[in-house]
C-alpha positions as CSV (number, residue, x, y, z in Angstrom):
1,X,0.4,-0.1,0.1
2,X,1.4,3.2,-1.0
3,X,0.1,6.5,1.0
4,X,0.7,10.3,0.7
5,X,0.4,12.4,4.1
6,X,-0.7,15.9,3.4
7,X,0.4,18.5,5.9
8,X,1.2,22.2,6.3
9,X,2.0,24.9,9.0
10,X,-0.7,26.5,9.1
11,X,-4.9,26.5,9.0
12,X,-6.6,27.7,6.0
13,X,-4.1,27.1,3.5
14,X,-5.7,24.3,1.3
15,X,-5.1,21.1,2.9
16,X,-8.4,19.9,2.3
17,X,-8.8,21.3,-1.1
18,X,-5.6,19.7,-2.4
19,X,-6.6,16.3,-0.8
20,X,-10.5,16.4,-3.0
21,X,-8.3,17.3,-5.9
22,X,-6.0,14.0,-5.5
23,X,-9.2,11.8,-4.6
24,X,-10.7,13.0,-7.7
25,X,-7.3,12.6,-9.8
26,X,-6.3,9.2,-8.8
27,X,-9.6,7.8,-8.3
28,X,-10.3,8.5,-12.4
29,X,-6.9,6.9,-13.1
30,X,-7.9,4.1,-11.4
31,X,-6.2,4.2,-8.2
32,X,-8.4,3.1,-5.2
33,X,-8.2,6.0,-2.7
34,X,-9.0,6.5,0.8
35,X,-8.8,9.3,3.6
36,X,-7.7,9.9,7.0
37,X,-8.1,12.8,9.2
38,X,-5.8,12.4,11.8
39,X,-6.6,16.0,13.6
40,X,-9.3,18.6,12.6
41,X,-9.5,21.6,14.7
42,X,-12.3,24.5,15.1
43,X,-14.9,21.5,15.6
44,X,-17.8,22.4,17.5
45,X,-19.9,19.5,16.7
46,X,-19.2,17.4,13.4
47,X,-15.9,17.6,11.5
48,X,-16.5,19.8,8.7
49,X,-13.6,19.2,6.4
50,X,-13.6,15.4,7.5
51,X,-17.3,15.5,6.4
52,X,-16.3,17.1,2.9
53,X,-13.2,14.1,2.5
54,X,-15.1,11.5,3.6
55,X,-18.0,12.0,1.4
56,X,-15.5,12.4,-1.7
57,X,-14.3,8.9,-0.8
58,X,-17.6,7.4,-0.6
59,X,-18.2,8.4,-4.3
60,X,-15.2,6.2,-5.2
61,X,-14.5,3.7,-2.7
62,X,-17.4,1.2,-1.6
63,X,-15.7,0.6,2.0
64,X,-15.8,4.0,2.8
65,X,-19.8,3.7,2.4
66,X,-21.0,3.1,6.0
67,X,-18.3,5.4,7.7
68,X,-18.9,8.5,9.4
69,X,-16.4,11.5,9.7
70,X,-15.6,10.3,13.3
71,X,-14.4,7.2,11.7
72,X,-11.9,8.9,9.9
73,X,-10.7,11.8,12.1
74,X,-9.1,10.8,15.7
75,X,-8.8,14.0,17.5
76,X,-11.2,17.3,17.0
77,X,-10.9,20.1,19.2
């Protein structure tokens, strides 16, 4: 299994957007993609970025269909 780790030195710099584009590009080339967002900050109820990324993966990977955002986000605060 090969993995990519997307990181940055700040918030609101495009990590989620970049990850969405990678999901689209890699899945369109036949790669099986998944996502895990280990930490999401600024969460008051539901992790918004994890929700966006999970929905994108659910479109291209059946293994993600039954998951909820909390399943792919270890720490929220």
